[in-house]
N, C-alpha and C positions, 0 to 999 in steps of 0.2 A: 504494499499499499504506499510506503514511503517513497518507493522508486517511481510509482505512477504519479505522485504528487510532484516529485522532483523534475519530471520531464516537462518541458515547456508546453504551454497551452496550445500552441499552433500545431505541434506534432500530434497531439491527441485529436484535435479537430480534423486534421488531414486523414487519419486512419478511420475516424468515425463516418466521414462523409464520402467514402469510397462506395460507388454504386455501379452496378453493372448495367449498362445501357445498350440498346440495340437500335440500329437505324431503321428497323421495320416497324410500321405503325401497328401491326397486329400484336407484336410483343408488348406494347405498352397497354393493350386493352386487358381489362380484367373480367369481362363478360363472357359468358359461355358462348360457344360456337353454335349457331342455329343454322340447320341445313334444311332445304326444302324436302317436303314428304314425296313419296312416289306419285301420289295423286296430283300434287301440284306440278311436278314435271310432266305427268301425262296430260294434264289440262294445257299446259304451254305447247306441248307437241301437237294436240288436237285442235287448238284455236286457230281460226282463219282470219280473224280481225277483231275489231272493237265493237262492243254493243253499247247502245246508249241507255243510260238508266232512266226508268220512269219516275214520275213525280212521287208517288208513294214509296219507291225504293230510296230515292234521295232523301226524303223527310225520314224514313226509317233509319238510315244510316246516321243522320244528324242526331236523332233521339237515342241512339244506341250508346249505352254507358261505357265509359272507358274500361279497359281490361288491364288488370294487373297481371303480367306475364311471369308467374313464378315457375310454372313447369311447362308452359307453352302447350296447354292441352286444349284451349279454346281458341276460336277465331276472334280477332279484334276487328275493328271497323275497316282498317285497311285491307285485312284479308278478305272479308266479305266483299268489299268494293272490287277487289281483284277478281274474285270469282264471277261476280255479276257483270262485269265489264267485257268478259270474254265472249266471242262469238264463235259458234260451232257450226260446221257444214251440215245442212239439213238432210243431204242426201247419203251421209256417211251412217252406215247401219252397224258398224262394228260395236262389239260390246263395250269397248273403251270410251267411244263417243257417247253411247248411251248412259254410261256411268257418269260421264262429265255433265251431260244435260240433266240428269236426275239430281246430281249434286247441286247444280246451279239452280234448279227449280226449288230444291229444299231450302237453300240459303235465301232465295227470293222470298218464299212463304215466311221464313223466320224474320226476315227485315221488314216485310210489309206488316206483319203482326204487331211489330214494335210500336207502330203508329196508334194502335188501339189499346195498348196496355195502359 
């Protein structure tokens, strides 16, 4: 203890302030890495353009409460808007396209129902 007190204050600061830094921005982030689900990737592959949102869909999204993403198990307002704004080919009868359309319809019903709660 006497030796540590005998050292100059500047040398103690130099050793205490050594930090490992990285030039990559990802190294400084402390949040968990969020990757898209398989369904999101499939929706992106099957979409053929943008779809305009209806009036009740817009107001339903505005009235949707903010989501606290602790485990990323629910869709927030942005995720719902992304699902609703995709347009799918009407002539595509594959099971993947049918699943995308069914998911979009389900999200649409939930968003429109928010207006009447």
